[in-house]
C-alpha positions as CSV (number, residue, x, y, z in Angstrom):
1,X,-9.9,9.4,-15.2
2,X,-13.0,9.5,-13.0
3,X,-14.1,12.4,-10.9
4,X,-16.2,12.0,-7.8
5,X,-17.0,14.7,-5.1
6,X,-15.4,14.7,-1.5
7,X,-16.7,16.9,1.2
8,X,-13.7,18.7,2.5
9,X,-12.9,18.4,6.2
10,X,-13.0,21.6,8.1
11,X,-9.5,22.7,9.2
12,X,-10.4,22.5,12.9
13,X,-11.3,18.8,12.5
14,X,-7.7,17.6,12.1
15,X,-4.7,19.4,13.4
16,X,-2.0,18.9,10.8
17,X,0.6,17.9,13.5
18,X,-1.7,15.0,14.5
19,X,-2.0,13.4,11.1
20,X,0.7,10.8,11.6
21,X,-0.5,9.8,15.1
22,X,-4.1,9.7,13.9
23,X,-3.1,7.3,11.1
24,X,-1.2,5.0,13.5
25,X,-4.3,4.9,15.8
26,X,-6.5,4.1,12.8
27,X,-4.0,1.3,11.9
28,X,-4.2,-0.1,15.4
29,X,-7.9,-0.4,15.1
30,X,-7.5,-1.8,11.6
31,X,-5.1,-4.5,12.8
32,X,-7.5,-5.4,15.5
33,X,-10.3,-6.0,13.0
34,X,-8.0,-8.0,10.7
35,X,-6.8,-10.0,13.6
36,X,-10.1,-11.9,13.9
37,X,-9.5,-13.4,10.4
38,X,-7.7,-16.8,10.3
39,X,-6.3,-18.7,7.3
40,X,-9.6,-20.6,7.1
41,X,-11.2,-17.3,6.3
42,X,-9.6,-17.3,2.9
43,X,-10.2,-19.8,0.1
44,X,-8.7,-19.4,-3.4
45,X,-10.5,-19.6,-6.7
46,X,-8.0,-22.1,-7.9
47,X,-8.8,-24.8,-5.4
48,X,-7.7,-26.5,-2.2
49,X,-4.0,-26.8,-3.0
50,X,-3.6,-23.1,-3.0
51,X,-5.7,-22.1,0.0
52,X,-4.2,-19.8,2.6
53,X,-2.1,-21.3,5.4
54,X,-0.1,-18.3,6.6
55,X,-1.0,-14.7,7.2
56,X,1.7,-12.1,7.6
57,X,0.8,-8.7,9.0
58,X,3.7,-6.2,8.8
59,X,1.7,-3.6,10.6
60,X,2.3,-5.8,13.7
61,X,5.7,-7.4,13.5
62,X,7.3,-4.6,11.5
63,X,5.6,-1.7,13.4
64,X,9.0,-0.2,14.3
65,X,9.9,0.6,10.6
66,X,6.3,1.2,9.5
67,X,5.7,3.8,12.2
68,X,9.0,5.5,11.3
69,X,7.7,5.7,7.7
70,X,4.4,7.2,8.9
71,X,5.9,9.7,11.3
72,X,8.6,10.8,9.0
73,X,6.7,11.1,5.7
74,X,2.9,10.7,6.3
75,X,2.6,13.6,8.8
76,X,0.7,16.2,6.8
77,X,-2.2,16.5,4.4
78,X,-1.5,15.0,1.0
79,X,-3.0,15.7,-2.4
80,X,-2.0,12.4,-4.0
81,X,-2.2,8.8,-2.7
82,X,-0.3,6.1,-4.7
83,X,-2.3,3.0,-3.8
84,X,-1.1,-0.6,-4.1
85,X,-2.8,-3.9,-3.4
86,X,-1.0,-5.7,-0.6
87,X,2.6,-6.5,0.6
88,X,5.1,-8.3,-1.5
89,X,7.2,-11.0,0.1
90,X,10.5,-9.1,-0.5
91,X,9.1,-5.6,0.1
92,X,6.6,-4.6,2.7
93,X,6.7,-8.1,4.2
94,X,10.3,-7.4,5.1
95,X,10.2,-3.7,6.0
96,X,6.7,-2.6,6.9
97,X,6.9,0.1,4.2
98,X,4.6,-0.1,1.2
99,X,6.5,-1.4,-1.9
100,X,9.3,-1.5,0.6
101,X,12.3,-2.7,-1.5
102,X,15.2,-3.0,0.9
103,X,17.7,-0.5,-0.7
104,X,14.9,2.1,-1.2
105,X,13.9,1.9,2.4
106,X,17.4,2.0,3.8
107,X,19.2,4.4,1.4
108,X,16.4,6.6,0.0
109,X,13.9,6.8,2.8
110,X,16.7,6.5,5.5
111,X,14.6,4.2,7.7
112,X,16.4,1.6,9.8
113,X,15.8,-0.7,12.8
114,X,14.9,-4.1,13.9
115,X,11.9,-6.1,12.5
116,X,10.1,-8.9,14.4
117,X,8.6,-12.0,12.9
118,X,5.1,-13.2,12.3
119,X,3.7,-15.7,14.9
120,X,3.6,-18.4,12.2
121,X,5.7,-18.2,9.1
122,X,6.8,-20.5,6.2
123,X,10.4,-21.5,6.2
124,X,10.6,-20.5,2.5
125,X,9.4,-17.0,3.3
126,X,11.4,-15.9,6.3
127,X,11.2,-12.3,7.5
128,X,14.7,-10.9,7.7
129,X,14.0,-7.2,7.7
130,X,16.6,-5.0,6.2
131,X,19.0,-8.0,6.2
132,X,16.9,-9.6,3.4
133,X,19.1,-10.1,0.3
134,X,16.3,-10.3,-2.2
135,X,15.1,-7.3,-4.1
136,X,11.4,-6.7,-4.9
137,X,11.1,-5.7,-8.6
138,X,7.9,-3.8,-8.1
139,X,9.2,-1.8,-5.2
140,X,12.5,-1.2,-7.0
141,X,10.6,0.2,-10.0
142,X,8.2,2.3,-8.1
143,X,10.6,3.9,-5.7
144,X,13.2,4.2,-8.4
145,X,10.8,6.3,-10.4
146,X,10.0,8.4,-7.4
147,X,13.6,8.8,-6.5
148,X,14.5,10.0,-10.0
149,X,11.6,12.5,-10.2
150,X,12.3,13.9,-6.7
151,X,16.0,14.4,-7.4
152,X,16.9,11.8,-4.7
153,X,15.1,13.9,-2.0
154,X,12.1,12.0,-0.6
155,X,10.8,15.1,1.2
156,X,10.1,16.6,-2.3
157,X,7.8,13.7,-3.2
158,X,6.2,13.5,0.3
159,X,5.3,17.2,0.4
160,X,2.2,16.4,-1.6
161,X,2.2,12.6,-2.1
162,X,2.5,9.3,-0.2
163,X,2.5,5.6,-1.0
164,X,0.1,3.2,0.7
165,X,-1.4,-0.3,0.3
166,X,-5.1,-1.2,0.3
167,X,-4.6,-4.3,2.4
168,X,-1.6,-4.8,4.8
169,X,-1.9,-8.6,4.8
170,X,0.4,-11.0,2.9
171,X,-1.2,-14.4,2.3
172,X,0.7,-17.6,1.7
173,X,-0.2,-21.1,0.6
174,X,1.0,-24.3,2.4
175,X,3.9,-24.3,0.0
176,X,4.8,-20.7,0.5
177,X,3.2,-19.4,-2.7
178,X,2.2,-15.8,-2.5
179,X,-1.6,-15.3,-2.8
180,X,-3.1,-11.9,-3.6
181,X,-6.5,-10.7,-2.5
182,X,-7.6,-10.9,-6.1
183,X,-6.9,-14.7,-6.0
184,X,-9.5,-15.3,-3.3
185,X,-13.1,-16.6,-3.8
186,X,-15.7,-13.8,-4.1
187,X,-17.2,-14.4,-0.6
188,X,-13.8,-14.3,1.0
189,X,-12.8,-11.2,-0.9
190,X,-16.0,-9.5,0.4
191,X,-15.0,-10.3,4.0
192,X,-11.6,-8.8,3.6
193,X,-12.8,-5.9,1.4
194,X,-15.5,-4.8,4.0
195,X,-12.7,-4.1,6.5
196,X,-10.2,-2.7,4.1
197,X,-12.7,-0.5,2.3
198,X,-13.7,1.2,5.5
199,X,-10.0,1.9,6.4
200,X,-9.3,3.3,2.9
201,X,-12.3,5.7,3.4
202,X,-10.9,6.8,6.8
203,X,-7.4,7.3,5.3
204,X,-8.7,9.4,2.3
205,X,-10.6,11.6,4.8
206,X,-7.7,11.9,7.1
207,X,-5.2,13.1,4.5
208,X,-7.7,15.2,2.4
209,X,-6.6,13.2,-0.7
210,X,-7.6,14.8,-4.0
211,X,-6.2,12.2,-6.5
212,X,-5.7,8.5,-6.0
213,X,-3.1,6.9,-8.4
214,X,-4.3,3.3,-8.4
215,X,-1.4,1.0,-9.0
216,X,-3.0,-1.8,-11.0
217,X,-6.6,-2.8,-11.7
218,X,-7.3,-4.3,-8.3
219,X,-6.5,-1.1,-6.5
220,X,-8.5,0.8,-9.1
221,X,-11.6,-1.4,-8.5
222,X,-11.4,-0.9,-4.8
223,X,-11.0,2.8,-5.0
224,X,-14.0,3.2,-7.2
225,X,-16.1,1.0,-4.9
226,X,-15.1,3.0,-1.8
227,X,-15.9,6.3,-3.6
228,X,-19.3,5.0,-4.5
229,X,-20.1,3.4,-1.1
230,X,-19.2,6.4,0.9
231,X,-20.5,9.0,-1.6
232,X,-17.1,10.7,-1.7
233,X,-16.8,13.7,-4.1
234,X,-14.0,15.6,-5.9
235,X,-11.5,12.8,-5.8
236,X,-9.9,11.9,-9.1
237,X,-8.8,8.4,-9.9
238,X,-5.8,7.8,-12.2
239,X,-4.7,4.2,-13.0
240,X,-1.1,3.1,-13.8
241,X,0.1,-0.4,-14.6
242,X,1.3,-2.4,-11.7
243,X,5.1,-2.6,-11.9
244,X,5.2,-6.4,-11.4
245,X,7.4,-8.1,-13.9
246,X,4.5,-10.6,-14.5
247,X,2.6,-7.8,-16.3
248,X,3.0,-7.6,-20.0
249,X,4.8,-4.5,-21.1
250,X,6.2,-3.8,-17.7
251,X,9.7,-3.5,-19.0
252,X,8.8,0.0,-20.2
253,X,7.0,0.7,-16.9
254,X,9.0,3.9,-16.0
255,X,8.3,5.5,-19.4
256,X,4.7,4.5,-19.5
257,X,4.0,5.6,-16.0
258,X,5.7,8.9,-16.4
259,X,3.6,9.5,-19.5
260,X,0.4,8.8,-17.6
261,X,1.4,11.1,-14.7
262,X,2.2,13.9,-17.2
263,X,-1.1,13.5,-19.0
264,X,-3.0,14.0,-15.7
265,X,-0.8,16.9,-14.6
266,X,0.6,15.0,-11.6
267,X,4.3,15.2,-12.3
268,X,4.6,18.6,-10.6
269,X,3.6,17.1,-7.3
270,X,6.4,14.6,-7.5
271,X,9.1,17.0,-8.6
């Protein structure tokens, strides 16, 4: 766990009732900056055959559901941010909600409505919104743990915590293969990171976050860089394994994650 110092915002700087609307306005600005990027902005480390051909931005086409999530649950100061990397094809890509596994969004978070489509999309990766029949394992695991700890009441979890993603873009290859920001060449990562880092900084300030739970090593790396670049203080960083089934040992993800949260005295914020 790392400790850095954050200068607390004065109470008068942000009216607590305006937090959700301020986030939505920040996101609109964020989307505008990301909108200048094209698939040609991203090249993969592995070569030409896996370069980016499609960019999905759920903050645009799934704004209906995403803004419900923000207004319903991200409308107050938060002590703990759970930070992921970017949308999964059967999670946030479908629902606009971070790690937005369909059943969790519909049945636990009680969010519903229509979802649009990206301007350009791969036929193997359609956006079907809450009608999507696929389940995202990562989202199922994360929200399943949160659901269990909060006794099936999301407002218990969201009293002090929220879930967010570092980058809102899903990147796909010409064949529909999912490409993560970590797969990009260093120069192209820097282009994307320069925009996402600034937004993460603004979000940490807005919510008065005291602890970031980095979901995976990529999120951990970006948080540390933002804290360093912006000289933020008094923010703790705790890292948990990403719940992706591709990660070794993820079958025990619930037990391992609960252990880490207990070790850093965070369980009380979820219960």
